[in-house]
N, C-alpha and C positions, 0 to 999 in steps of 0.2 A: 580530611576532605576527600571524598571518593567520587569518581566520575564513571558514568555508565557508557560502555562502548557499544556501538551498533552491533547487532547480531552478526557473528561470523568475522568480526574484525580481529581484535586481539584478546585472547582469553584472560590476559593478566590485568587489563586496564580497570577492572572492577575491584581490584584489591585495594584495601584502605592504605596500604603502604605504597604510596605513589612512586617512590624511588625504586622500589623493588619491581613494581609494575613496569616502569620504564625500562629497567634492565632486562626483564623477561621479554618485553616486546622487541627490544633490540636484538636479543638472541634469536627471535623469530623473524628478524628483518622486517618488523612491522611497527617500528617505533619512530618513524620519520615525521610524525606530526605532533611532536611534543616540543615545548619551549627549551631554552638553553639550561634551565635548572632541573629539567627532568621531572617537573611536578605538574604541569598544566598541558592538557591536550588542546593545542591551539587551532585545531580544525573544528572545535566544538564551541559555538557561540555561548552556550550555557556555562561551560567550564571557564571560558575566558571572562564572561560577565561576573561570575562568582569571584574569580581571582582579582579582577579589577575593583570590585566593590569591597573586597577584603582590604586592599590597599587604601581605598578612600576612607573607609571606616576608621582605620588606624590613625589617619592624619586629620580627618575632619569628622569627629565622632557625632556631631550634631547635624551633619548633612543628610538630606533625603535622596537627592539625585534621581528624582522621578523621571526627569526628561532624558537623562542618560539611559535609564532602563528602557524607556520607549524607543530611544535611538537604536539600541541593540535589536529590538524587534523589527524596526524599519530597515535596518541594515540587512537583516536576513531576507526580508521581503524583496528589497531592491536587488541584492546579489543573486537571489534564487529565481528571479524573474516573476515574482508574485506581486510586485507593486504595479498598479495600473499605468500603462504607458511605457513600461520599460521591459527589455528583453532578458535581463539577467547577465551575470558575469560569464564571459567566454574567454578571458585572458588567462593563460596557463600559469604564468609567473606571478602576475598581479591578481591572484585568486583570493578566495575567501580566507584561506589559511594565512596568507601574507597579511591581510588587513587585521585579522584577529591577533596575530603574533605581534604586529607593530603596535596595536592598541594596548596590549598588555605591557609591552616594553615602554610605552609612553606613560602608563600609570605608574610603573615602578620608578621611572625617571622623575616624574612629578613628586612621588613620595620621597625620593632621595633629595631632591631640590628643597622641598619644604622642611625637611629635617636639618639641612645644612646651610640654608640661606641666611644671609645677614638680615638684621632687622630692616623692614621696609622693602625687601626684595622677594618676600613670599608672594605667590600669585593668588592664594585664597581659593575657597571652595568653588565659587561660581566660575572663575576662569579655568579651574581644573576641569570642571564639568564640560565647559564649552570646548576646551582643548581636546578632551577625549571624544566628544562628538565629532570634531574635525578629524580626529584620527580615524574614526569609523568610516567617514565618508571622504577621506583624502584621495582615494582612487575611484570615486564615483564617476569621474569623467570618462572612465573606460567603458562604462555601461551604456549600451546602445539604447536610444529612445526609438520607439516604433516608427517615428517619422524621420529618423536619420537616413541619409542616402549612402552610407558606407555599409560594408558587409561584416566587419569584424571590429571589435573594440580596440584592438591593437593599432588600428589605423589612426587612432586619436593619440598615439604616444606623445607626439610633440606638442599637443594642445590640451591634454587631459586635465592638467592642473587648473587651467582657466575654466574648463567645463565643471570641474569639481567645485570651484569657487562659486560659480553661478548656482549650482545645485544647493550648496550649503547656505548661501544667502537666503534663498527661498525657503529652504527647510527650516532654518532657525526662526524665521519670521512666523512660519506656520505652527511652530510648537511653543510660541510665546517668548522666544529669546531674541526678538528683533533688535534690541539694543546692542547685541553682540554680533549681529549679522555682518555688518560692514567689516569689523575687525577680523572675524573668522574668514571672510573671503580673501583677506590679505594673509592671514596666518597660514593658510593652506599652501601658499606659494613657497614656504620654507621646505616643503617636501618635494619640490621639483626644480626645473632649470629654466622655466620661462621668464623668471625675473631673478636678477642677482640680489643679494641680501639688502644692499643699500637702496634698491629701488622699491622695496616693500615698505609702504608708508603706514606707520602705526603711531598714534598719538601718545599712547600710554606705554612706557618702557616695560611694564609687566606683560603686556600683550606680545611684545617682542621676545620676552623670555619664553612665553608659551610657544611661539613660533620656532625658536631655537631648540626647545625641547622636542617639538614635533619632528623637525628635520633630523635631529639626532636619533630619535627613536626609530624613524623610518630606515635610516641607513644601518644602524646597529642591528636591528632585527633581521634585516635581509642578509647582511654579511656574516652574522652569527649562526644562521640556519645551518644545521649539520648537512643538509643536502644542497647548500648554496652552489657548489661547483657544478653538480649535475643539473641544477635548475638553470644556471646560466647557459650551459651548453645546449640543453634540450628544450628550454622554454623561453628564456629571455632572448636568445638569438632569433627564434621565429617572430617574436613580437617586434624586435628591431627591424626585421625584414619588412613586415607588414606596415610598420610605422615610419619607414623611410630613413632609418638610421644606419642600417647595415650597408646598404648601397645608396648613396645620396645623389640626387638629381638636381642640378641647378636650373635657373629660369630658362636657360638656353638649351636645355635637354642633355647637357653633358653629365656623365655619371662618374662617380669615384667610389671605390670600394673601401669601406672603413673596416668591416668585419666580413670575411669571406665564408666563415663557417662558425659553428659553435666552439670548435677547438681554437680557432683564431681569436674568438672573443676571450677565451680563457688565457691565451698567451698574453693578452693585453691587460689581464686582470691585476697582476701585481702593481703595475704602474697606476691603475685606477685606484687601488687601495691607498697607495702613497699620496696621490692627488687628493683623494677624499679626506684623508686625515689632515693634510697640510692646509688645504684651502677651505674646507668646510668644517669638519669636526673640531679641529684645533684652531681654525681661523674664524670664519664667519659665525660659528656656533659656540665659540669661546670655551671649548673643552667641556661642554656640559655633560658629556658621557661619564665624566668623573663622579657625577651625582649618584650613579649606580652604587658606588662604594659606600655612600651614606645609607643606602637602603639595604645592602647586602653585608653589613658589618665589616666593611673594609675590603670586601671582595668585589670583583667586576666580572661576573660570568660571561657577559656579552663580549667584552674585550678579549677575554681568554679564549672564547670560541672563535673569534675572528682571527686571532693570532694562530690558532690551531689550523683553521682552514687555509690560511695563507702559507703556513709551513708545509701542509700536505700538498697544496697546489705546486709549490716549488719543487717538492720531491717528484711529483708527476712530470713537471716540465723538464727537470734535469735529466731524467731517464726516459722521457717520452713514454711513460707508463700510463697511457690513457685507459688501459684495461682496469686500473685501480678505481676509476670512477664508475662504480657499478650499482650505486644505490638507485632505487626506483621509488621515489616518493609518490604518494597518492595525489590525485588532482581533485581540487574542490571548486568546481565551476557549476553552472546551472544545468548543463545538459551532458548526458553520458558520452556523446560523440564529439565533444569540444576538442579533445586532444587530437584525434584523427583529422578533424576538420581544419584545425589550426596548422598542423603539419602540412597538410595538402595545400592549403592556401599559400603558406610560406614557400614551399618548394616551387610552386608555379610562379609566384612573384619573383623569387630569386632567379629563376631561369630567365624570365623576361628581362630582368635588369642586367644580368651578366651577359646576355646576348648583345646588349647595347654596348658593353665595354669590350666585346670581342673575346671574352674569356670562356665562352661556351661554343 
């Protein structure tokens, strides 16, 4: 399976040997938008769609999945600012590549689950299709509507999942999947923190499985990204600033600093990893990341990549070797100036907030 790279990107990505293409790109420092298996360019909707459908055909050979194909097209229109009424993606961390990477991770997790599930616990083709549509739009709540009164999608950080739920409910009704709309609006909450797992109400236990797979895929894809550390420092931190998570303000106007910088965020990342696995991945989501092993013949490339990222971060932290974090992954948003605009907004907002705490 070969993928065509945009002109001027990486000369090797058209090679039919995708693993060799990935290695060549890495040598050129241009391989930062491939998945953990080094086989799929996860910044390309066409490449990810092809890989997702390859998974689906292997476990549901009679499925058509026409609505999912349409959802891939609508995802591109929404995130590129081509869908009427919407401005497109401007969030640097939660960008187009993140959603595509997570959707591919979800498809593989579904494949592994269906291969290894006990009788009566498989989710079936229809729920798989709905789950993948939810994956494509799980971060749609970051996308600004033309009538919104905020200036940047990251300002919706703390409420974006509820916004995604509303979008998904209307979207599924519009494409003829109305019977799944209410469940999908609950399932998407497994990808966020607005509801704890036992507050997510689903009548069918198979829908809860889909939700747990969704939440698992979202976390695993992010933490397994080879540029995860640089993205946390340079992209997630500005989103946290704009979203009110880096410096928090209570109802009385008092401020408290949770993350003072991107490096401070990374210093707290090892404890975040520990909490994510204990409370979410191994806890609320019942260790469903182990389903990757059924898909990858006993291997778990996502877990291996996460462990590698954590070990590398510990090396950086132990020696204060911040210069080792030098990868520069490309940005996939809707406008060329989104990176500069986001950084400028975050710096200005952080200065305002720190002035209130007396730290500036």
